C-alpha positions as CSV (number, residue, x, y, z in Angstrom):
1,M,6.6,-6.1,-21.0
2,I,3.3,-4.6,-22.4
3,L,0.6,-6.9,-23.5
4,I,-2.1,-5.9,-25.9
5,V,-5.3,-8.1,-25.2
6,E,-8.7,-7.8,-27.0
7,V,-10.4,-8.9,-23.5
8,Y,-13.8,-11.0,-23.8
9,I,-15.7,-11.2,-20.4
10,I,-16.9,-14.3,-19.2
11,N,-19.4,-13.6,-16.4
12,K,-20.3,-16.9,-14.6
13,N,-22.2,-15.0,-12.0
14,N,-25.3,-14.6,-14.4
15,N,-28.8,-15.8,-12.4
16,L,-30.3,-18.9,-13.7
17,N,-33.5,-20.6,-14.0
18,E,-34.7,-20.4,-10.5
19,Q,-32.0,-18.1,-9.2
20,I,-34.1,-15.2,-10.9
21,R,-36.2,-13.6,-8.1
22,V,-38.0,-11.0,-9.3
23,D,-41.7,-11.0,-10.4
24,K,-42.1,-9.7,-14.3
25,I,-39.0,-10.0,-16.9
26,R,-38.2,-8.8,-20.4
27,L,-37.5,-12.1,-22.4
28,V,-35.1,-11.3,-25.4
29,G,-35.0,-13.6,-28.5
30,E,-33.6,-13.3,-32.1
31,K,-36.6,-11.4,-33.3
32,E,-39.0,-10.5,-30.7
33,S,-39.1,-8.9,-26.9
34,T,-41.7,-9.5,-24.6
35,I,-42.9,-9.0,-21.2
36,L,-43.8,-11.9,-19.1
37,K,-43.9,-13.5,-15.8
38,T,-40.7,-15.0,-14.5
39,R,-42.7,-18.4,-13.9
40,E,-43.9,-18.4,-17.6
41,A,-40.8,-17.6,-19.1
42,L,-39.0,-20.2,-17.0
43,E,-41.7,-22.9,-18.2
44,M,-40.6,-21.9,-21.9
45,A,-37.0,-22.7,-21.2
46,R,-37.8,-25.9,-19.8
47,E,-40.2,-26.9,-22.8
48,R,-37.1,-26.2,-25.4
49,G,-34.5,-27.9,-22.5
50,M,-32.7,-25.0,-22.6
51,D,-32.0,-22.2,-19.5
52,L,-33.3,-18.8,-18.6
53,V,-30.1,-16.6,-18.0
54,M,-30.7,-12.6,-16.7
55,V,-28.4,-11.1,-19.2
56,S,-29.2,-7.5,-17.6
57,P,-30.2,-7.4,-14.0
58,Q,-30.3,-3.6,-13.8
59,A,-32.7,-3.0,-16.3
60,K,-36.3,-2.5,-15.3
61,P,-37.8,-5.2,-15.9
62,P,-34.6,-7.4,-15.8
63,V,-33.7,-8.5,-19.5
64,C,-33.3,-12.4,-19.5
65,K,-32.7,-15.0,-22.4
66,I,-33.4,-18.5,-23.6
67,M,-30.2,-20.4,-24.4
68,N,-28.2,-23.3,-23.7
69,Y,-26.0,-21.5,-20.7
70,S,-23.1,-24.3,-21.2
71,K,-22.9,-24.0,-24.7
72,F,-22.7,-20.4,-24.0
73,L,-19.9,-20.5,-21.7
74,Y,-18.1,-23.1,-23.7
75,E,-18.3,-20.5,-26.6
76,Q,-16.8,-17.5,-24.7
77,S,-13.8,-19.5,-23.3
78,K,-13.1,-20.3,-26.9
79,K,-13.2,-16.2,-27.7
80,V,-10.9,-15.7,-24.7
81,K,-8.7,-18.4,-25.6
82,M,-8.7,-17.1,-29.4
83,A,-7.7,-13.8,-28.4
84,R,-5.1,-14.7,-26.2
85,K,-3.5,-16.6,-29.1
86,N,-3.8,-13.6,-31.4
87,Q,-2.4,-11.1,-29.0
88,K,0.4,-8.9,-30.3
89,I,3.2,-8.5,-27.4
90,V,5.3,-5.2,-27.5
91,E,8.5,-5.6,-25.5
92,M,10.2,-2.6,-24.4
93,K,14.0,-2.9,-24.9
94,E,16.4,-0.2,-23.5
95,I,19.7,1.4,-24.4
96,R,21.9,3.1,-22.1
97,L,23.9,6.0,-23.2
98,S,26.4,8.4,-21.4
99,A,26.6,12.0,-21.6
100,T,30.1,11.8,-22.9
101,I,29.5,8.9,-25.3
102,E,31.5,9.2,-28.6
103,L,30.0,9.8,-32.0
104,N,30.8,6.2,-33.4
105,D,29.1,4.4,-29.9
106,I,26.0,6.6,-30.9
107,E,26.1,4.9,-34.4
108,I,26.5,1.4,-32.9
109,K,23.8,1.8,-30.4
110,A,21.4,3.3,-33.2
111,N,22.0,0.2,-35.1
112,N,20.8,-1.8,-32.2
113,A,17.9,0.0,-31.8
114,R,16.8,0.1,-35.4
115,K,17.1,-3.8,-34.9
116,F,14.9,-3.8,-32.3
117,L,12.6,-1.6,-34.1
118,D,12.3,-3.3,-36.8
119,K,10.9,-6.2,-35.2
120,G,8.2,-4.1,-33.6
121,N,9.3,-3.6,-30.3
122,K,9.5,0.1,-28.2
123,V,13.1,0.9,-27.4
124,K,13.5,3.0,-23.9
125,V,17.0,4.8,-24.3
126,S,18.5,6.0,-21.1
127,I,21.2,8.2,-20.0
128,R,22.3,8.5,-16.1
129,F,24.1,11.4,-14.7
130,R,26.5,11.1,-12.1
131,G,28.6,13.5,-10.0
132,R,29.1,16.9,-11.5
133,Q,27.2,15.6,-14.9
134,N,24.4,16.5,-13.0
135,N,25.2,20.7,-14.2
136,Y,25.3,19.5,-17.6
137,T,21.9,17.8,-18.4
138,S,21.8,19.9,-22.0
139,L,25.0,17.7,-23.1
140,G,22.5,14.7,-22.4
141,R,19.9,16.4,-24.1
142,K,22.3,16.6,-27.3
143,V,23.1,13.4,-27.0
144,M,19.5,12.1,-27.4
145,N,19.0,14.5,-30.3
146,V,21.8,13.3,-32.0
147,F,20.9,9.4,-31.2
148,L,17.3,10.5,-32.4
149,S,18.6,11.9,-35.7
150,K,20.1,8.8,-36.6
151,L,17.0,7.0,-36.3
152,E,14.5,9.2,-37.8
153,E,13.3,7.0,-40.5
154,S,12.2,4.2,-38.5
155,A,11.4,5.6,-35.2
156,S,8.9,7.9,-33.9
157,V,9.0,9.6,-30.8
158,E,6.4,8.0,-28.3
159,R,8.0,10.2,-25.3
160,A,10.0,13.0,-25.8
161,P,13.6,13.1,-23.5
162,K,12.3,14.1,-19.8
163,L,14.7,14.5,-17.0
164,E,13.6,12.4,-14.0
165,G,16.1,13.1,-11.0
166,N,19.7,11.4,-12.0
167,N,18.3,9.6,-15.1
168,M,17.0,10.9,-18.4
169,F,14.3,8.9,-20.5
170,M,13.1,9.0,-24.2
171,I,10.7,6.3,-25.4
172,L,10.9,5.6,-29.4
173,A,8.2,3.6,-31.2
174,P,8.3,1.8,-34.3
175,K,7.3,3.9,-37.3
176,K,4.0,2.5,-39.3
């Protein structure tokens, strides 16, 4: 199962107020950016009833912002929850074929694969070669091509047929 998630990083390790141990900082606001001594910026934050938060410690001088830190963390956690709620889960369904499969059976399996693709899932098509079949992998490739021709209108090849050990795999994705 593949999860596609837009990630919001909540950095709870930001230095706050007295944890900031540098002499001078760059204080950024909505409109202006000034370089101040840390004590002055801390006093400004206390006057407003807010926190002084180090946003970018790697910068020279480090960048800080005056904000309500607990409200900021709450809003970040809400964004993460919304991202999780709106994520698209793409499942991988597998269809197994054999090198000696009949045409009617290919048609049935192709119809099943079409249903999976219409629901937005990816389909992994696999063929296992046993015994002497390993010498005739070209038959497996032909079966894969016939299977793909049945699904041309609803599937695109994400990974072409490839032989790995005794198995041949192909991954199909729904057409957009």
